C-alpha positions in Angstrom: -7.2 -58.3 57.7 -3.8 -59.4 59.0 -1.2 -57.0 60.3 1.0 -57.6 57.3 -1.8 -56.5 54.9 -2.5 -53.4 57.0 1.2 -52.4 56.9 1.3 -53.1 53.2 -1.8 -50.9 52.5 -0.5 -48.1 54.7 2.9 -48.2 52.9 1.2 -48.2 49.5 -1.1 -45.3 50.5 1.9 -43.3 51.8 3.8 -44.0 48.6 1.0 -42.8 46.4 0.6 -39.6 48.5 4.3 -38.9 48.2 4.1 -39.4 44.4 1.2 -37.0 44.1 3.0 -34.3 46.1 6.1 -34.4 43.9 6.4 -31.3 41.7 6.0 -32.3 38.1 8.5 -31.0 35.5 8.1 -30.5 31.8 5.6 -29.0 29.5 2.5 -30.1 31.4 3.6 -29.0 34.8 1.3 -25.9 35.0 -1.9 -27.6 34.0 -4.6 -28.8 36.4 -3.7 -32.4 37.3 -6.6 -34.0 39.2 -10.3 -34.1 38.9 -13.1 -36.1 40.7 -14.7 -38.7 38.4 -18.5 -38.9 38.6 -18.8 -41.9 36.3 -17.4 -44.4 38.8 -20.1 -45.5 41.3 -18.9 -48.9 42.4 -17.0 -49.0 45.8 -13.3 -49.7 45.9 -12.3 -53.4 46.1 -9.7 -52.6 48.7 -11.3 -50.1 51.1 -15.0 -50.1 50.1 -15.1 -46.3 49.7 -16.6 -44.6 46.6 -14.0 -41.8 46.1 -12.5 -42.1 42.6 -10.0 -39.5 41.3 -8.7 -39.1 37.8 -5.1 -38.0 37.2 -5.0 -36.6 33.7 -1.2 -36.2 33.6 -0.7 -40.0 34.1 -4.0 -41.2 32.5 -4.9 -43.0 35.7 -8.1 -43.5 37.8 -7.4 -44.2 41.5 -9.1 -44.4 44.8 -8.9 -41.2 46.8 -8.7 -43.2 50.1 -6.3 -46.0 49.6 -4.7 -45.0 46.3 -5.6 -48.2 44.4 -5.2 -47.7 40.7 -8.1 -49.2 38.8 -7.6 -47.7 35.3 -4.5 -46.6 33.4 -3.8 -45.1 30.0 -7.1 -43.2 30.1 -7.6 -40.8 27.2 -8.5 -37.3 28.2 -11.1 -35.8 25.8 -10.8 -32.3 27.2 -8.8 -29.3 26.0 -5.0 -29.7 25.7 -3.7 -27.0 28.1 0.0 -27.7 27.3 2.0 -24.6 26.4 4.8 -25.0 23.9 5.9 -21.4 23.9 6.5 -18.5 26.2 3.0 -17.0 26.0 0.6 -17.1 28.9 -2.3 -18.6 26.8 -2.3 -22.3 27.2 -5.3 -23.0 25.0 -4.3 -24.5 21.6 -7.7 -25.2 20.1 -8.3 -21.8 18.4 -11.3 -19.5 18.4 -14.8 -20.9 17.7 -16.4 -20.6 14.3 -18.3 -17.4 13.8 -20.5 -16.1 11.0 -19.2 -12.5 11.5 -16.1 -13.5 9.6 -16.3 -14.4 5.9 -14.4 -17.7 6.4 -16.1 -18.3 9.8 -12.7 -17.7 11.4 -11.5 -21.2 10.3 -8.9 -19.9 7.8 -5.2 -20.8 8.4 -2.6 -18.0 7.8 1.1 -18.4 7.3 2.8 -16.2 9.9 5.3 -13.7 8.4 7.4 -13.9 11.6 8.0 -17.6 11.0 9.7 -16.8 7.7 11.6 -13.7 8.6 13.0 -14.5 12.0 16.4 -16.0 12.6 14.8 -19.1 14.0 13.8 -20.3 10.5 17.5 -20.5 9.6 18.5 -22.2 12.8 15.7 -24.8 12.2 17.2 -25.7 8.9 15.2 -23.6 6.5 17.3 -22.4 3.6 17.1 -18.9 2.1 15.5 -20.3 -1.0 12.9 -22.2 1.0 12.0 -19.0 2.9 11.6 -17.0 -0.3 9.4 -19.7 -1.7 7.2 -19.7 1.4 7.0 -15.9 1.4 5.7 -16.1 -2.2 3.2 -18.8 -1.2 2.1 -16.6 1.7 1.4 -13.6 -0.6 -0.5 -15.8 -3.0 -2.6 -17.3 -0.2 -3.5 -13.8 1.1 -4.5 -12.6 -2.4 -6.5 -15.7 -3.2 -8.8 -15.2 -0.1 -10.4 -12.1 -1.6 -10.0 -12.9 -5.3 -13.7 -13.8 -5.8 -16.0 -10.8 -5.7 -18.5 -12.7 -3.5 -15.9 -13.2 -0.9 -14.8 -9.5 -1.0 -18.5 -8.4 -0.7 -19.0 -10.8 2.2 -16.0 -9.3 4.1 -17.4 -5.8 3.5 -20.9 -6.7 4.7 -19.7 -8.4 7.8 -17.6 -5.4 8.6 -20.7 -3.2 8.3 -22.6 -5.4 10.7 -19.9 -5.3 13.3 -19.3 -1.6 13.0 -22.8 -0.1 12.4 -25.5 -2.5 13.6 -25.1 -1.8 17.4 -26.6 -5.3 18.1 -25.3 -7.9 20.5 -22.9 -10.5 19.3 -25.5 -13.2 19.0 -27.7 -11.0 16.8 -24.7 -10.0 14.7 -24.1 -13.7 14.0 -27.7 -14.1 12.8 -27.5 -11.0 10.6 -24.3 -12.3 8.9 -25.8 -15.7 8.5 -28.8 -14.3 6.8 -26.7 -12.1 4.5 -24.5 -15.0 3.6 -27.6 -17.1 2.7 -28.9 -14.3 0.5 -25.5 -14.0 -1.2 -25.3 -17.7 -2.0 -28.8 -17.5 -3.5 -27.7 -14.6 -5.8 -30.1 -12.1 -4.1 -27.3 -9.5 -3.5 -26.2 -9.4 -7.2 -27.2 -6.1 -8.7 -28.3 -4.7 -5.3 -26.5 -2.4 -2.8 -24.4 -4.3 -0.2 -25.2 -1.7 2.4 -29.0 -1.9 1.6 -29.1 -5.7 1.9 -27.1 -5.6 5.1 -29.3 -2.9 6.6 -32.4 -4.9 5.7 -31.0 -8.0 7.4 -30.2 -6.0 10.5 -33.7 -4.6 10.6 -35.4 -8.0 10.2 -33.2 -9.8 12.7 -33.7 -7.0 15.3 -37.4 -7.1 14.8 -37.5 -10.9 15.0 -35.6 -10.9 18.3 -37.9 -8.3 19.9 -35.6 -5.3 19.8 -36.9 -3.5 16.7 -35.0 -0.7 15.1 -36.7 2.1 13.2 -36.2 2.4 9.4 -35.0 6.0 9.5 -32.4 5.1 12.1 -31.1 2.1 10.2 -31.1 4.0 6.9 -29.0 6.8 8.5 -26.6 4.4 10.1 -26.0 2.4 7.0 -26.2 5.5 4.7 -28.9 4.1 2.4 -32.2 5.6 1.2 -35.3 4.9 3.3 -37.4 3.9 0.3 -34.7 1.5 -0.9 -34.4 0.0 2.6 -38.2 -0.4 2.9 -38.3 -2.1 -0.5 -35.4 -4.4 0.5 -37.1 -5.3 3.8 -40.3 -6.3 1.9 -38.4 -8.5 -0.6 -36.4 -10.4 2.1 -39.3 -10.8 4.5 -41.4 -12.3 1.6 -38.5 -14.5 0.5 -38.0 -16.0 4.0 -41.5 -15.5 5.5 -40.2 -13.2 8.2 -43.3 -11.1 8.5 -43.9 -9.9 12.0 -46.1 -7.1 13.4 -44.2 -4.8 15.7 -45.9 -4.0 19.0 -45.8 -0.6 20.6 -44.5 -2.1 23.8 -41.3 -3.1 22.0 -40.3 0.5 21.9 -41.2 1.6 25.4 -37.9 0.9 27.2 -35.8 2.5 24.4 -37.9 5.7 24.1 -38.1 6.1 27.9 -34.3 5.7 28.1 -33.6 8.2 25.3 -36.0 10.7 27.0 -34.2 10.1 30.4 -37.5 9.5 32.2 -37.6 8.0 35.7 -38.7 4.4 36.4 -42.2 5.4 37.6 -43.0 6.7 34.1 -42.3 3.2 32.8 -44.9 1.8 35.2 -47.4 4.3 34.1 -46.8 3.6 30.5 -47.3 -0.2 31.1 -50.6 0.6 32.9 -51.9 2.7 30.0 -50.8 0.1 27.5 -52.7 -2.7 29.4 -55.8 -0.6 29.1 -55.3 0.1 25.4 -54.0 -3.4 24.3 -57.4 -5.3 24.2 -58.8 -2.6 21.9 -56.8 -3.8 18.9 -58.9 -1.8 16.4 -57.7 1.4 18.0 -53.9 0.8 17.5 -53.4 -2.0 14.9 -52.7 -0.5 11.5 -51.1 2.5 13.0 -47.4 3.2 13.4 -46.3 1.3 16.5 -43.7 4.0 17.2 -46.4 6.6 17.1 -48.6 4.7 19.5 -45.7 4.2 21.9 -44.8 7.9 21.6 -48.5 8.9 22.4 -48.6 6.6 25.5 -45.2 7.9 26.8 -46.3 11.5 26.2 -49.5 10.9 28.3 -47.7 8.9 31.0 -44.9 11.5 31.3 -47.4 14.3 31.8 -49.4 12.2 34.4 -46.3 11.3 36.4 -45.1 14.9 36.6 -42.2 14.6 34.1 -43.7 16.2 31.1 -41.8 16.2 27.8 -42.7 18.4 24.8 -44.2 16.9 21.7 -41.1 18.0 19.8 -38.8 16.0 22.2 -40.9 12.9 21.9 -41.3 13.1 18.1 -37.5 13.5 17.7 -36.9 10.2 19.6 -39.8 8.3 18.0 -39.1 9.6 14.5 -42.8 10.6 13.9 -44.3 13.9 13.1 -46.1 16.1 15.7 -49.3 15.9 13.6 -49.2 12.1 13.9 -48.6 12.4 17.7 -51.5 14.8 18.2 -53.9 12.6 16.2 -53.0 9.5 18.2 -53.3 11.5 21.4 -56.9 12.4 20.5 -57.8 8.8 19.6 -56.3 7.4 22.9 -57.9 10.2 25.0 -61.3 9.5 23.4 -61.0 5.8 24.1 -59.9 6.4 27.7 -62.8 8.8 28.2 -65.3 6.3 26.9 -63.9 3.7 29.3 -64.1 6.0 32.2 -60.4 6.2 32.8 -59.6 9.4 34.8 -57.2 11.8 33.2 -54.5 12.8 35.7 -53.3 15.9 33.8 
């Protein structure tokens, strides 16, 4: 390489560095400007170094060592972070679609401030045009809930968000299931709250965080028999049958009873002994079996709770709890498991 070529390369590199250090003006001045490109693996033709940098503001790909530009007018497929107003949020892509809203959050609304502010007049909008757009805005708002199915869907989604107590991902699944039932005509003639409660129960059970029917019925203010009947109908329709396991209720009952962590370990130990003997617990209320194991484990770990306290949390009667206690105690005795009480 001659001395003239070396001087030329150094001057070009210095020029590129000065250009990169110049503060940019305009709408895109506050956005991130440069990112390393992983797709370019060939070495640079000038310096032989693999260090490609993409400048999104100019649409160029250049070498990070010598500044040689190898691509220009590159389209950036990412989010447009340009801000056209005085707000701090630079994202202009909108919120993602969600089943928890009746229109999935994709509806477009006409802002009232755009029609009532003085800027509308300054931008050339006549008074008659503003009146016409205000009328169109009212008609648009009314038309969104004109159909009874759309109104009922809004009401059901509101119930799921306010009453289910489920994580956002499960709320999405509940709303999706309700919407599917609504489109198939299942909700017609039935209680909206009842169908919503049944969907909540089935989705929670499917995801391994089952809720109790009395609890769901109280939260959604529906009759327990109606809720049970609705659950059977929907589970048969979509083949959502699943047997709840007593272990699904351990963590929740222990938390509600404010028992220490060592009680949880003891409950798991007792459950591992009982679990292989399916004839002893299948066909019985899983909440009752869980309550009986927690009652025994709490007594053995020195944090005894009364039968009334445990039954209030598990939503089972004291008679059921005592019967299951006798069955479990008889099994453990036949297996030679020592009673620590």
